[in-house]
Structures are given as C-alpha cells and as structure tokens.
C-alpha positions in Angstrom: 18.6 13.1 3.8 14.9 12.4 4.3 14.9 10.1 1.2 18.0 8.3 2.5 16.4 7.7 5.9 13.2 6.6 4.3 15.1 4.1 2.2 16.9 2.7 5.2 13.6 2.3 7.1 12.1 0.5 4.1 15.0 -2.0 4.0 14.8 -2.5 7.8 11.1 -3.5 7.5 11.7 -5.8 4.6 12.0 -9.5 5.1 15.6 -10.5 6.0 17.4 -12.2 3.1 20.8 -13.9 3.1 22.8 -13.6 6.2 20.9 -13.6 9.5 22.4 -10.5 11.1 22.0 -6.8 11.2 19.1 -4.5 12.1 16.8 -5.9 9.4 17.1 -9.4 10.9 16.6 -8.2 14.5 13.4 -6.2 13.5 12.0 -9.3 11.7 12.7 -11.4 14.8 11.0 -8.8 17.1 7.9 -8.6 14.9 7.6 -12.4 14.6 8.0 -12.7 18.4 5.2 -10.2 19.1 3.0 -12.0 16.6 3.7 -15.3 18.3 3.0 -13.8 21.8 -0.3 -12.4 20.5 -1.3 -15.8 19.3 -0.5 -17.3 22.7 -2.4 -14.5 24.4 -5.5 -15.1 22.3 -5.4 -18.8 23.2 -4.8 -18.3 26.9 -7.4 -15.5 27.1 -10.1 -18.1 26.3 -9.3 -20.0 29.5 -11.6 -18.5 32.1 -9.3 -19.1 35.2 -6.3 -17.6 33.4 -8.3 -14.7 32.1 -9.7 -13.9 35.6 -6.2 -13.9 37.2 -4.2 -12.1 34.5 -6.9 -9.9 33.0 -4.9 -6.7 33.4 -1.8 -8.3 31.8 -3.9 -9.2 28.8 -5.4 -5.7 28.5 -1.9 -4.1 28.8 -0.4 -6.4 26.3 -3.3 -5.7 23.9 -2.7 -2.0 24.1 1.0 -2.5 23.6 0.4 -4.7 20.6 -2.1 -2.3 19.0 0.3 0.6 19.3 3.2 -1.5 18.0 1.4 -2.8 15.0 -0.1 0.7 14.3 3.4 2.2 14.2 4.5 -0.7 12.0 1.6 -0.2 9.6 2.1 3.6 9.4 5.8 3.1 8.7 5.1 0.5 6.0 2.6 2.9 4.4 5.1 5.7 4.5 8.1 3.8 3.0 6.1 1.6 0.5 6.8 4.1 -2.2 10.4 2.9 -2.2 9.1 -0.2 -3.9 8.7 0.2 -7.7 5.3 -1.4 -7.5 4.0 1.3 -5.1 6.2 4.2 -6.4 3.4 6.8 -6.9 2.9 8.8 -3.6 -0.9 8.5 -3.7 -1.9 5.6 -5.9 1.0 3.6 -4.8 0.0 3.8 -1.2 -3.6 3.0 -2.1 -2.4 0.0 -4.0 -0.4 -1.1 -1.0 -3.4 -0.7 1.3 -5.5 -2.9 -0.9 -2.7 -5.6 -1.3 -2.9 -8.8 0.7 -0.2 -7.7 3.1 -1.7 -4.2 3.5 -5.2 -5.6 4.3 -3.7 -8.1 6.8 -1.8 -5.3 8.5 -4.9 -3.2 8.7 -7.1 -6.0 10.0 -4.5 -6.7 12.7 -5.1 -3.2 14.3 -8.6 -2.2 13.1 -10.7 -4.3 15.6 -8.8 -2.7 18.6 -9.9 0.9 17.5 -13.4 -0.1 16.4 -14.1 -1.8 19.8 -13.6 1.6 21.6 -16.5 3.1 19.7 -19.1 0.5 20.6 -20.7 -0.9 23.9 -22.3 -3.9 22.2 -20.8 -6.9 24.0 -21.5 -9.3 21.1 -19.8 -7.0 18.6 -16.8 -6.6 20.9 -16.5 -10.4 21.1 -16.5 -10.7 17.3 -13.9 -7.9 17.0 -11.7 -9.8 19.5 -11.9 -12.8 17.3 -10.6 -10.7 14.4 -7.3 -10.4 16.4 -6.4 -13.8 15.0 -5.6 -11.9 11.7 -2.3 -11.0 13.4 -1.3 -14.6 12.9 -1.5 -14.1 9.1 1.3 -11.5 9.4 3.6 -14.5 9.7 3.1 -15.1 5.9 5.4 -12.2 5.2 8.3 -13.9 7.0 7.7 -17.6 6.5 8.9 -18.7 3.0 6.5 -21.7 2.9 3.5 -19.5 3.5 4.7 -17.1 0.7 4.9 -20.1 -1.7 1.3 -21.1 -0.8 0.1 -17.5 -1.3 1.9 -17.4 -4.7 0.5 -20.7 -5.9 -3.1 -19.7 -4.9 -2.7 -16.4 -6.8 -1.4 -18.3 -9.9 -4.3 -20.8 -9.8 -7.0 -18.5 -8.5 -9.1 -18.8 -11.7 -9.1 -22.6 -11.6 -9.8 -22.6 -7.9 -12.8 -20.2 -8.3 -14.1 -22.4 -11.1 -13.9 -25.5 -8.9 -15.7 -23.5 -6.1 -18.5 -22.6 -8.5 -18.9 -26.3 -9.4 -19.0 -27.2 -5.7 -21.7 -24.5 -5.0 -23.8 -25.6 -7.9 -23.6 -29.3 -6.8 -24.5 -28.3 -3.2 -27.6 -26.2 -4.3 -28.9 -28.8 -6.8 -28.4 -31.7 -4.4 -30.0 -29.9 -1.5 -33.0 -28.8 -3.5 -33.6 -32.3 -5.0 -33.2 -34.0 -1.6 -35.6 -31.6 0.0 -38.4 -32.6 -2.4 -37.5 -36.3 -2.0 -37.4 -36.4 1.8 -39.6 -33.6 3.1 -42.8 -35.6 2.8 -41.3 -38.4 4.9 -39.3 -36.2 7.3 -40.9 -32.7 7.4 -39.1 -31.6 10.6 -35.6 -32.7 9.5 -35.9 -31.6 5.8 -38.0 -28.6 6.6 -36.6 -26.3 3.9 -33.9 -26.1 1.3 -31.7 -24.0 3.5 -32.0 -26.6 6.3 -31.2 -29.3 3.8 -28.0 -27.5 2.8 -26.4 -28.9 6.0 -27.1 -32.4 4.7 -25.5 -31.4 1.4 -22.4 -30.1 3.0 -21.8 -33.2 5.3 -22.5 -35.5 2.4 -20.4 -33.8 -0.3 -17.4 -33.5 2.1 -17.9 -37.1 3.2 -18.1 -36.1 6.9 -21.5 -37.7 7.5 -22.3 -36.7 11.1 -25.4 -38.8 11.0 -27.7 -36.1 12.4 -29.6 -35.7 9.2 -30.0 -38.5 6.6 -32.5 -39.8 4.0 -34.9 -42.7 4.8 -36.7 -43.1 1.5 -35.4 -45.4 -1.2 -35.1 -42.5 -3.7 -33.4 -40.4 -1.1 -30.8 -43.0 -0.3 -30.0 -43.7 -4.0 -29.7 -40.0 -4.7 -27.7 -39.4 -1.5 -25.2 -42.2 -2.7 -24.8 -40.5 -6.1 -24.1 -37.1 -4.5 -21.6 -38.7 -2.0 -19.7 -40.2 -4.9 -19.9 -37.0 -7.0 -18.7 -35.0 -4.0 -15.5 -37.0 -3.8 -14.6 -35.9 -7.4 -15.6 -32.3 -6.8 -13.7 -32.0 -3.5 -10.6 -33.5 -5.2 -10.5 -30.8 -7.9 -8.9 -28.0 -5.8 -6.5 -30.5 -4.3 -5.3 -31.5 -7.8 -5.1 -27.8 -8.9 -3.0 -26.9 -5.9 -0.8 -30.0 -6.3 -0.1 -29.1 -10.0 0.6 -25.5 -8.9 3.2 -26.6 -6.3 4.8 -28.9 -8.9 5.1 -26.0 -11.4 6.5 -23.7 -8.8 9.1 -26.2 -7.7 10.2 -26.9 -11.3 10.5 -23.2 -12.1 12.7 -22.6 -9.0 14.7 -25.7 -9.8 15.4 -24.4 -13.3 16.4 -21.0 -12.0 18.8 -22.5 -9.5 20.3 -24.7 -12.3 20.6 -21.6 -14.5 22.6 -19.7 -11.9 24.9 -22.6 -11.2 26.6 -22.3 -14.6 28.4 -19.4 -16.3 26.2 -18.0 -19.1 29.3 -17.4 -21.3 31.5 -20.5 -21.0 28.9 -22.9 -19.5 31.2 -24.0 -16.7 29.7 -24.7 -13.2 30.2 -21.8 -10.9 31.9 -22.4 -7.5 
C-alpha cells in the first residue's frame, strides 16, 4: 500500500504529459503559479513605496512559499526512488540531491532558513537575492528550457573549452595593455586587475568609454583584441546553434520513425 501511494505521489509531481487534465496537471499548474507569484513578489518588494505598505503581506507570502517548496522538496526526495535513475534508497537520493533539479529545489528554500540564523543585514540581503532561484524551477515545466538545458549538457565540453580560450585572451590582453598604458595613464591602468575591466568591455565590444588606451601601441593592440574578441565571443554561439540543430534533427527523425509502421512501412493514422 505504501509503495502504491508513493508511486502515485511520484506521478503527481512529475511534469504533465499528453492530455492537460487530472491531478498531475493541476499540481503542475499550482506549482508554476506559486513560482510566478514569487517572481512578481521579488520584483515588487524592490519598490520602496510598495514594500512599506505591504511589508506584512510579503513576509507572510515568503513564509507560505518556503513551507510549500519545503514540502515539495521533501516529497520529491522521498519519491525519487521510483525513478530508475535514483532507484537506490540512499545513493539514489544523494544523486537526486546533486542533480540540476535537486540543487535548484534546495536553493529555492535554503536562503529562507539560513537567514533565520544570522543578524548580518548584508548577508540577509544577499540571501534574499538567492530567492530568484525559484524562477529556475520553471525549467522543469517549460519544454523550451528543458531543451536548452539538454543542449548545454551535450555541448558542455566545447563550451568549457571556449570559456577557457576567452579567459586566456582576457588575461593576456589585460596584462599586455597594463604594461603599454600604465606609464601614460597610471591612475586608469593602475594594475592588471583594474585593466581587466578594459579587457571585458573591449572583448565583448561593449566599449563604455570609461577606460581606453591613449598611446599608439595601446590603440593598435586594443584594435587587435577587439577584432579577436568578436571571434572568441562567437564560438559559444556557434556551438549552441549546432547543438540546437542536432537536437531538432534527432527529434524530427524520431517523429518520422513513429509515423510509419515498422513492419509494413505504411504511414500510421
């Protein structure tokens, strides 16, 4: 009986598939609604006049949300062993806790409890900011976000490699520019860490104009880095684009495969 009930709870918490009806669909809608309301609450809480007038409402809603998401997290941790991937009662749950969905679920409630053990105002403000992780819970229910997550996982090695290239370029460019410009602008290019800001704005082609080279060598080198930055920044874009194309092609082939009978080859109704 306990196993049957646990199995039912597992399917209730799972993302609704197919027909949009039943308890499963209603629970999904409820969770998504509370996530959306939390997002609105975080935005409105930053408006001083609204915060002053409805402070108690925000506090009460935060308590309700924390309790709701805590119950949801505990239930998911309890029933996750119904999934083959997390079948082991101990290691399976630990694996779920360290999965992307498990970490997001934990970060959605952890700041609320940690904030009750500190009186540091600055830390409390940072912990409140972490409530935005509740928005990431949408990724479980929105297909497009799940596709993005899947593509990033498939292309993670290429993306990490492109990030390493970007960091190398940033460090080398900032170091060289520091030695070229610091004699002419000792206050602006005061150190390599300070010059990193120039490197970031140049490589990303933002160019705020608050820090820029004035020497001839500095300008020439800055132009080379700006052009190189376009190529480096384009790398992850190309990697993700190819990942999405592969994902679409795979799913297209799967749909085509299921459209025809594997035995006679006729198109299914």
